[in-house]
Structures are given as C-alpha cells and as structure tokens.
C-alpha positions as CSV (number, residue, x, y, z in Angstrom):
1,X,22.5,3.6,6.2
2,X,19.0,4.7,7.5
3,X,15.8,4.8,5.3
4,X,13.5,5.7,7.8
5,X,13.3,8.3,5.4
6,X,14.0,7.4,1.8
7,X,10.0,7.2,0.2
8,X,8.8,4.2,-2.1
9,X,6.1,4.1,-4.4
10,X,3.2,2.4,-4.0
11,X,-0.2,1.2,-6.1
12,X,-3.5,-0.3,-5.1
13,X,-6.2,-0.8,-6.8
14,X,-10.3,-2.9,-5.4
15,X,-12.1,-2.0,-8.9
16,X,-13.8,-4.5,-10.3
17,X,-17.2,-4.0,-8.7
18,X,-18.9,-1.6,-6.9
19,X,-17.8,-2.9,-3.5
20,X,-15.5,-3.2,-2.2
21,X,-13.7,-5.5,1.5
22,X,-10.5,-6.8,0.2
23,X,-8.0,-4.9,-2.0
24,X,-3.6,-5.8,-2.8
25,X,-1.1,-3.0,-2.4
26,X,1.6,-3.8,-4.7
27,X,4.8,-2.2,-3.4
28,X,8.2,-1.4,-5.4
29,X,11.0,-1.1,-2.0
30,X,13.9,0.3,-4.3
31,X,17.7,0.1,-2.8
32,X,19.5,3.0,-3.1
33,X,22.8,1.5,-2.1
34,X,22.8,-1.7,-5.4
35,X,19.8,0.0,-7.5
36,X,17.8,-3.4,-7.3
37,X,14.2,-2.3,-7.4
38,X,12.4,-5.7,-5.6
39,X,8.3,-5.8,-5.4
40,X,5.2,-7.2,-2.9
41,X,2.1,-7.2,-2.5
42,X,-0.3,-6.9,0.2
43,X,-2.9,-9.1,-0.1
44,X,-6.1,-6.5,2.6
45,X,-9.0,-7.5,3.9
46,X,-10.6,-4.6,5.2
47,X,-13.6,-4.7,8.2
48,X,-15.6,-1.7,6.3
49,X,-16.9,-1.7,3.4
50,X,-15.6,0.8,0.7
51,X,-16.9,2.0,-2.3
52,X,-14.2,0.9,-5.9
53,X,-11.2,3.2,-5.7
54,X,-7.9,3.4,-7.5
55,X,-4.3,5.2,-6.9
56,X,-3.8,7.5,-9.2
57,X,-1.8,6.3,-12.7
58,X,-2.7,2.9,-11.3
59,X,-4.3,1.6,-14.9
60,X,-2.0,2.8,-16.8
61,X,-0.2,0.6,-18.4
62,X,2.5,-0.6,-16.6
63,X,0.4,0.7,-13.4
64,X,2.2,4.3,-12.7
65,X,2.5,3.4,-8.5
66,X,2.1,6.6,-7.1
67,X,2.1,5.9,-3.8
68,X,4.1,6.9,-1.5
69,X,6.2,4.6,1.6
70,X,7.8,4.1,4.4
71,X,8.9,1.7,6.7
72,X,11.9,1.3,9.1
73,X,14.7,-1.2,8.6
74,X,16.7,-0.5,5.3
75,X,16.1,-1.8,1.7
76,X,17.7,-5.2,2.2
77,X,16.1,-5.7,5.0
78,X,13.0,-5.6,3.9
79,X,12.4,-8.9,2.9
80,X,12.0,-10.1,6.4
81,X,9.3,-7.6,6.8
82,X,7.1,-8.0,4.2
83,X,6.6,-12.2,5.3
84,X,3.3,-13.6,6.3
85,X,0.3,-11.9,8.1
86,X,0.0,-8.0,9.0
87,X,-2.4,-5.7,10.8
88,X,-3.1,-2.5,9.2
89,X,-5.1,0.5,10.5
90,X,-5.5,4.1,7.9
91,X,-7.8,6.6,6.6
92,X,-9.1,6.8,3.2
93,X,-11.8,9.4,1.6
94,X,-12.1,12.4,0.0
95,X,-9.2,11.3,-2.4
96,X,-6.9,9.8,0.2
97,X,-5.3,6.7,1.4
98,X,-3.4,6.4,4.4
99,X,-2.8,3.1,6.3
100,X,0.2,2.1,8.8
101,X,0.8,-1.8,9.2
102,X,1.7,-3.5,12.5
103,X,4.8,-3.5,11.4
104,X,4.9,-0.2,10.9
105,X,5.4,0.0,6.9
106,X,3.3,3.5,5.9
107,X,1.4,3.2,2.3
108,X,-0.2,7.2,2.0
109,X,-1.0,8.6,-1.2
110,X,-4.4,10.1,-4.1
111,X,-6.3,7.7,-5.1
112,X,-9.4,8.4,-7.3
113,X,-13.1,6.9,-6.1
114,X,-13.7,5.3,-2.2
115,X,-14.9,7.1,0.3
116,X,-16.5,10.8,-0.2
117,X,-15.6,11.3,2.3
118,X,-12.7,10.0,5.1
119,X,-13.3,7.4,7.0
120,X,-11.2,5.4,9.6
121,X,-10.4,1.6,7.8
122,X,-8.8,-1.8,9.6
123,X,-8.0,-5.6,9.1
124,X,-5.2,-7.9,8.2
125,X,-3.4,-8.7,5.2
126,X,-1.1,-11.3,4.1
127,X,2.2,-9.5,2.4
128,X,4.2,-11.4,-0.6
129,X,7.0,-11.0,-2.7
130,X,5.6,-10.7,-6.1
C-alpha cells in the first residue's frame, strides 16, 4: 500500500521565550493496517529568529496534533526514514507553517504566534523515536 497520500498528525511548540531559532516538532505516525501508532520528535535549528509560536491545540493536555504530515514511504518504513540528521526548508508566518525535510517529510498547518508575515526558513535537525 502506498501511503504518500495518508495524512498523519503532528504538533509544535516554541513559546518559552520571546524569540526562537530552535524548536521541536512531535509527530505521530499511524500504521493503518495494524492500527499501531508511533511517535517521533524532530529537533530543528532554523536559520532565522522566530517569534514564539505553537500549532493550534498543542497547549492542551494531552497536546492536540493538528498539523498534517505526509511522507514518501509506508508507515512501517517510516522508522527507517525518521532517524538521524535531516535538513529542511519551509515557510512560516501569517498563521501557517510549511516544512519539507530533505527526506521528503512534509509538515504543515495552522499555528498561533510566529511572524506576522510569511518568511522563508531553512535549517537542519535530528529525528529520534519518542
């Protein structure tokens, strides 16, 4: 089964200080066939300083994962993809974020805070199983 079109979920929080260059994206990947759910974290270092921001619903307990994700492999192979170093490019601002990693993982959706106007960002980070 190809999962290029299967959307999963993620959340992001960068709000402990007023300006950020580092943030973490937390993903949940669902294997539709088995029903198993796997969690991953992507610790990002951006080339731009960003006002504090978070995805909608991430302040709840537990956090709501409202960002959508897509990737070029099946859920059972995602573990092989989401390990170690990975670069990213994207756009953040005006209430939205879009990030595409070098491994072709896409994370996008609505955010609260962040830049008032859209701006390009790029950087790198590390994937770990959470």
